[in-house]
C-alpha positions in Angstrom: 11.9 -4.8 -34.3 10.3 -1.6 -34.9 12.3 0.0 -31.8 15.6 -1.5 -33.3 14.6 -0.3 -37.3 14.1 3.3 -35.8 17.3 3.6 -33.5 19.5 1.0 -35.5 23.0 0.0 -33.9 26.6 -0.2 -35.1 26.9 -3.6 -32.8 24.3 -5.9 -34.5 21.7 -6.1 -37.3 18.5 -8.0 -37.2 15.8 -9.0 -39.9 12.5 -10.5 -38.9 11.4 -13.7 -41.4 8.5 -12.7 -43.2 6.9 -16.1 -42.6 7.7 -16.0 -38.9 7.4 -13.5 -36.7 8.6 -15.2 -33.6 12.2 -15.6 -35.3 14.8 -13.3 -36.3 18.2 -13.6 -38.1 20.9 -11.5 -36.6 24.4 -10.8 -37.0 26.5 -9.2 -34.4 30.3 -8.0 -34.2 32.7 -8.9 -32.2 33.5 -6.4 -29.2 36.2 -3.8 -29.4 39.4 -4.6 -27.9 39.4 -8.7 -27.5 40.2 -11.3 -30.0 36.8 -10.9 -31.8 37.3 -7.3 -33.2 36.3 -7.3 -36.3 34.5 -10.9 -36.7 30.9 -10.7 -37.8 28.7 -13.7 -36.2 25.5 -14.8 -37.7 22.5 -16.7 -35.7 18.9 -17.1 -35.2 16.7 -15.7 -32.4 14.0 -17.8 -31.2 10.9 -16.1 -29.4 8.7 -18.4 -27.0 4.9 -17.8 -26.7 5.8 -16.7 -23.1 8.1 -13.8 -24.0 8.7 -11.3 -22.6 8.1 -13.4 -19.6 10.6 -16.4 -20.8 13.9 -15.5 -22.3 14.5 -15.8 -26.1 16.9 -18.3 -27.3 20.1 -17.7 -29.9 21.5 -20.3 -31.9 25.1 -19.2 -33.7 25.7 -20.1 -37.4 28.9 -18.8 -37.2 31.9 -20.5 -35.8 33.5 -18.3 -33.2 35.4 -20.1 -30.5 33.2 -19.1 -27.5 29.5 -20.7 -28.3 28.9 -23.7 -30.0 27.0 -23.3 -33.3 23.5 -24.7 -34.2 23.1 -24.9 -29.9 20.3 -23.0 -28.2 21.8 -20.9 -25.7 20.1 -18.2 -23.2 21.4 -15.5 -21.2 19.9 -14.8 -17.5 16.9 -12.7 -18.8 14.9 -10.2 -17.2 11.6 -9.4 -18.1 12.1 -5.6 -18.5 14.7 -6.3 -21.2 14.2 -5.7 -25.1 16.2 -8.0 -27.6 18.5 -4.8 -28.0 19.7 -5.4 -24.4 20.0 -9.2 -24.8 22.0 -8.6 -28.1 24.3 -6.2 -26.3 24.9 -8.5 -23.5 25.6 -11.3 -25.8 28.3 -9.3 -27.3 30.0 -8.9 -24.1 29.6 -12.2 -23.0 31.8 -13.8 -25.8 35.3 -12.2 -24.6 34.6 -14.3 -21.2 36.2 -18.0 -21.0 33.6 -20.6 -19.4 34.3 -23.2 -17.4 32.7 -26.4 -18.4 29.5 -24.2 -18.9 26.8 -25.8 -21.2 26.6 -24.2 -25.0 30.1 -22.9 -24.7 33.5 -24.0 -26.0 37.3 -22.6 -24.9 39.4 -21.8 -27.7 42.1 -20.2 -27.3 43.1 -16.9 -28.3 44.8 -17.3 -31.3 42.1 -19.6 -32.8 39.5 -17.2 -32.1 41.6 -14.5 -33.8 42.0 -16.5 -36.8 37.8 -17.3 -36.6 37.1 -13.5 -36.1 39.2 -13.1 -39.5 37.4 -16.1 -41.3 33.9 -14.5 -40.3 34.4 -11.8 -42.6 34.9 -13.4 -45.7 31.5 -14.8 -46.4 28.4 -15.3 -44.5 27.2 -18.9 -43.0 25.3 -20.8 -45.7 21.9 -22.1 -43.9 18.5 -22.9 -44.4 16.3 -22.3 -47.3 17.5 -19.4 -50.4 14.7 -17.0 -48.3 16.8 -17.2 -45.3 19.9 -17.0 -47.1 19.0 -13.8 -48.9 18.8 -12.5 -45.2 21.5 -13.7 -43.9 23.6 -12.4 -47.2 22.0 -9.0 -46.3 22.9 -8.5 -43.0 26.6 -9.4 -43.7 27.0 -7.1 -46.5 25.3 -4.3 -44.3 27.7 -5.1 -41.4 30.8 -5.0 -43.7 29.6 -2.0 -45.4 29.0 0.1 -42.4 32.0 -0.8 -40.7 35.3 -2.2 -41.9 37.4 -3.1 -39.0 41.4 -3.7 -39.4 43.0 -6.5 -37.3 44.3 -5.5 -33.5 47.0 -7.0 -32.2 46.0 -9.5 -29.5 46.3 -8.1 -25.8 48.3 -10.2 -23.2 45.6 -10.6 -20.7 43.8 -13.5 -18.8 40.4 -13.8 -18.9 38.1 -15.5 -16.1 34.9 -16.4 -16.6 32.0 -13.5 -15.5 29.6 -15.6 -17.6 25.7 -15.6 -17.1 24.5 -19.2 -17.2 24.1 -20.7 -20.6 21.5 -23.6 -21.5 21.8 -26.0 -24.2 18.3 -27.4 -25.3 16.7 -29.0 -28.4 15.7 -26.3 -30.6 12.0 -26.3 -30.6 10.1 -23.1 -32.8 7.2 -21.9 -31.2 4.6 -20.2 -33.3 0.7 -19.5 -32.9 0.2 -17.1 -30.6 -2.2 -14.1 -31.4 -0.3 -11.6 -29.0 1.1 -8.8 -31.0 4.3 -7.2 -30.0 3.2 -4.2 -29.2 0.9 -5.8 -26.6 4.0 -7.6 -25.2 5.9 -4.0 -24.9 3.0 -2.5 -23.0 2.7 -5.6 -20.6 6.4 -5.4 -20.1 6.2 -1.6 -19.5 3.8 -2.2 -16.9 5.4 -5.1 -14.9 8.5 -3.5 -14.2 11.0 -5.4 -12.5 10.9 -2.3 -9.7 9.6 -5.0 -7.3 12.5 -7.1 -7.3 14.3 -5.9 -4.1 17.9 -6.4 -5.9 17.3 -4.0 -8.6 16.0 -1.6 -6.4 18.8 -1.8 -4.1 20.9 -1.1 -7.2 19.3 1.6 -8.5 18.8 3.3 -5.0 22.6 3.4 -4.8 23.4 4.7 -8.1 21.1 7.7 -7.5 22.8 8.2 -4.0 26.2 8.1 -6.6 24.6 10.5 -8.8 23.5 12.9 -6.1 26.6 13.2 -4.2 29.8 12.6 -7.0 32.8 11.9 -5.7 36.4 13.2 -6.7 37.7 9.6 -6.5 35.8 7.9 -8.9 32.9 7.8 -11.4 30.1 5.4 -12.1 27.9 5.1 -15.1 24.8 2.7 -15.4 24.2 0.8 -18.4 20.9 1.8 -20.0 20.4 -2.1 -21.3 21.3 -3.7 -18.1 20.8 -2.0 -14.9 22.7 -5.0 -12.9 26.0 -3.5 -14.7 27.9 -0.4 -14.5 30.9 0.9 -16.1 33.4 3.1 -13.4 36.6 4.6 -13.5 38.6 5.2 -10.1 41.3 7.8 -9.9 44.8 6.7 -8.4 45.3 7.2 -4.9 47.1 10.5 -3.7 50.9 10.1 -2.5 51.5 6.9 -4.4 52.7 5.9 -7.7 48.9 5.3 -9.1 48.5 9.7 -8.5 47.0 11.0 -11.6 46.3 7.8 -13.3 42.7 6.5 -14.5 41.7 3.1 -14.1 38.4 1.4 -15.8 36.3 -0.9 -15.3 33.0 -2.9 -15.0 30.7 -3.8 -11.8 28.2 -6.5 -12.3 25.6 -7.2 -9.2 24.2 -10.4 -8.8 20.6 -11.0 -8.5 20.7 -11.5 -5.2 22.6 -8.3 -4.3 22.5 -6.9 -1.5 23.2 -10.3 0.2 25.8 -11.3 -2.4 28.4 -8.8 -3.5 29.1 -7.3 -6.7 31.9 -7.9 -8.7 34.7 -5.7 -9.9 37.0 -6.3 -13.0 39.3 -3.8 -14.7 39.9 -2.9 -18.2 42.8 -0.8 -17.8 46.2 -1.9 -17.1 47.4 -0.8 -13.6 50.5 -3.2 -12.2 48.4 -4.1 -9.4 45.4 -6.2 -10.6 44.7 -8.3 -13.5 42.6 -7.1 -16.2 39.2 -8.9 -17.3 39.4 -10.9 -13.8 36.9 -11.2 -11.1 37.9 -9.7 -8.2 34.8 -9.8 -5.7 36.2 -13.0 -4.2 39.3 -11.9 -3.1 38.4 -8.0 -2.4 34.8 -8.5 -1.1 35.6 -11.8 1.1 33.9 -9.9 4.3 31.1 -8.4 1.9 28.1 -7.1 4.5 24.6 -6.4 2.9 24.8 -2.9 4.8 28.1 -1.6 2.5 27.3 0.0 -0.6 29.4 0.3 -4.2 30.9 3.3 -3.0 32.5 2.0 -0.1 33.7 -1.0 -2.1 34.9 1.5 -5.0 37.2 3.4 -2.0 38.4 0.2 -0.6 39.4 -0.8 -4.3 41.3 2.4 -4.6 43.1 2.2 -1.2 44.2 -1.3 -2.2 45.9 -0.2 -5.2 49.3 0.8 -3.8 49.7 -2.7 -1.7 51.9 -5.4 -2.8 50.6 -8.8 -2.6 52.3 -11.7 -2.1 50.9 -14.4 -4.7 47.3 -13.4 -4.1 45.0 -14.0 -6.4 43.9 -11.9 -9.1 46.8 -9.8 -8.5 50.2 -8.8 -10.4 53.4 -7.7 -8.9 54.9 -5.1 -10.9 57.7 -2.5 -9.3 57.0 1.2 -8.4 58.5 2.4 -11.8 56.4 0.1 -13.6 53.1 1.1 -12.2 53.9 4.8 -12.4 54.5 4.4 -16.2 51.4 2.8 -16.6 49.5 5.3 -14.6 51.1 8.0 -17.1 49.7 5.6 -20.2 46.2 5.0 -18.6 45.8 9.1 -19.1 46.3 8.9 -23.0 43.0 7.2 -23.9 40.2 5.3 -22.6 40.4 1.4 -22.7 38.6 0.0 -25.9 36.2 -2.7 -24.8 32.5 -4.0 -25.3 29.8 -2.5 -27.8 30.1 0.9 -29.4 27.3 2.2 -26.4 29.5 1.1 -24.2 32.3 2.3 -25.7 30.7 5.7 -25.8 30.1 5.4 -21.8 33.6 4.4 -21.5 35.0 7.6 -23.6 32.4 10.1 -21.8 33.7 8.8 -18.3 37.4 9.3 -19.5 37.0 12.9 -20.6 35.0 13.6 -17.7 37.7 12.5 -15.1 40.2 14.3 -17.3 38.5 17.5 -17.3 38.2 17.4 -13.4 42.0 16.0 -12.6 44.6 17.6 -15.2 47.9 16.2 -15.0 50.0 16.3 -11.9 52.6 19.0 -11.6 55.6 19.8 -9.8 56.2 19.4 -6.6 55.2 15.9 -7.0 54.1 13.8 -3.5 56.9 12.0 -2.3 55.9 8.2 -2.5 55.7 6.2 0.7 57.9 3.0 1.3 56.6 -0.1 0.2 57.4 -3.7 1.0 60.1 -5.4 -1.3 61.3 -9.0 -1.6 64.6 -9.7 -0.9 66.7 -11.9 -3.3 66.4 -14.6 -1.5 63.0 -14.5 -1.5 62.4 -14.5 2.1 61.0 -10.8 2.1 63.3 -7.4 2.8 63.1 -4.5 4.6 61.4 -1.2 3.0 62.6 1.1 -0.1 61.7 4.0 -2.1 61.7 3.3 -5.6 61.9 5.8 -8.5 59.7 8.6 -8.3 58.4 10.0 -11.3 56.4 13.1 -12.1 53.4 13.6 -14.6 54.0 17.2 -16.6 51.8 17.6 -19.5 51.6 13.8 -19.8 55.6 13.4 -20.5 57.4 11.2 -18.4 60.1 13.5 -16.2 61.5 12.6 -13.5 64.7 12.2 -10.8 66.0 8.8 -9.9 66.4 8.4 -6.1 68.1 5.3 -6.5 70.5 6.8 -9.5 71.6 9.8 -7.0 75.6 9.6 -6.7 77.3 8.0 -3.7 78.8 10.5 -1.4 82.3 8.9 -1.2 82.4 8.6 -5.1 81.8 12.7 -5.4 84.4 13.4 -2.5 87.2 11.4 -4.3 86.0 12.7 -7.8 86.5 16.4 -6.0 89.8 15.4 -4.5 91.4 14.3 -7.9 90.1 17.5 -9.7 92.1 19.7 -6.9 95.4 17.7 -7.0 95.0 18.1 -11.2 94.6 21.8 -10.8 97.4 22.0 -8.3 99.8 20.2 -10.4 98.8 22.4 -13.4 99.8 25.4 -11.2 103.1 24.0 -10.4 104.1 23.0 -13.8 103.4 26.8 -14.9 105.8 28.2 -12.8 108.6 25.8 -13.0 108.0 26.5 -16.9 108.2 30.1 -16.6 111.2 29.7 -14.4 113.2 27.8 -16.9 112.4 30.0 -19.7 113.8 33.0 -17.4 117.0 31.1 -16.7 117.7 30.4 -20.0 117.1 34.1 -21.1 119.7 35.3 -18.5 122.2 32.5 -19.4 122.3 33.8 -23.1 122.8 37.3 -22.1 126.1 36.3 -20.2 127.5 34.1 -23.2 129.0 36.4 -26.2 127.8 35.1 -29.4 130.5 34.2 -32.4 
């Protein structure tokens, strides 16, 4: 609590119950760029006696469309985490769609959006008058510091990257004489570096930091070493060149035996956004592989055209090119303010290292197209567009004039000019003849 008070967050607010140090009231803001944006969601935070070795529990009091209210929810806890880390993970978790998960509900985006707007109107009514004072204080604080306009809903499909939650009977644990300071010291001394998975994740991150790549950039989340933000550049010589595509990498606890999962946040025309790509892209994952290898494979996969593949979309070359240009304009809005800051830093860094593509632009490689009958066609080269100072300029190969039409046009123009010359000479001869005739005839 002292750490949170010393470094307050824009994404949540916590207050400790004066009569019970093992319980806090909290309020979180909905993640940016989602249907929850602008919402204020209240709840209770319950600590077990064994904290930090056992996870704290969260119980929502505000209807939100993702988690059940007044139901005990636990995230996949790590003993090295703090409450701040868990709250930020909870904010990011709200935007997922569970598949029969305990403690979860599955509302549509429209209903979630309506609940987000409703949550701003008033704090929920719960408990004693003393508790209600804390709830109201948190609500007014979050409203006053960051009033958020209602965003337009994005037409995206979310799949669950959810951590396992548990629904249990709520039991308040009180009575331990161990202080919060003692718990902090113990947590720091027993660092989770003994975990081979976390050690491997940090080793891979240090390797990428030591040998940065021109093609991508990664940043580890300070509050969760098992999750990274990344951005990749579109591969050269394709319609993706010049684009900057953001996403998230999540490592399972069994890493490197189990593959990481990738999720795009930037619309790109090849992969669905906010969808787990690990099953599709890394089906042949080996423990000796690295995240760097997986990112490079992901980049090379982008120019392909899937045929009904899972997690894929099929946009034409021009649409992909438009999205590549648009991706440079601004980074996607997603998650907490701390996460957003990391996304913005990555975006600015990649923009500074890779200015817009100038003419001459690369020739696009032929891409497979589907015939009108659905049986599949040959290869065609689509429209080529170049990026100059983020403005679309281009030459359309498909719109080039037909050579036969060009010949007919010039032939017609020649005939018109020839006819004009003949008429000019005829007119001149007639006028001369008329003048000669009038000279020989006396006027009366």
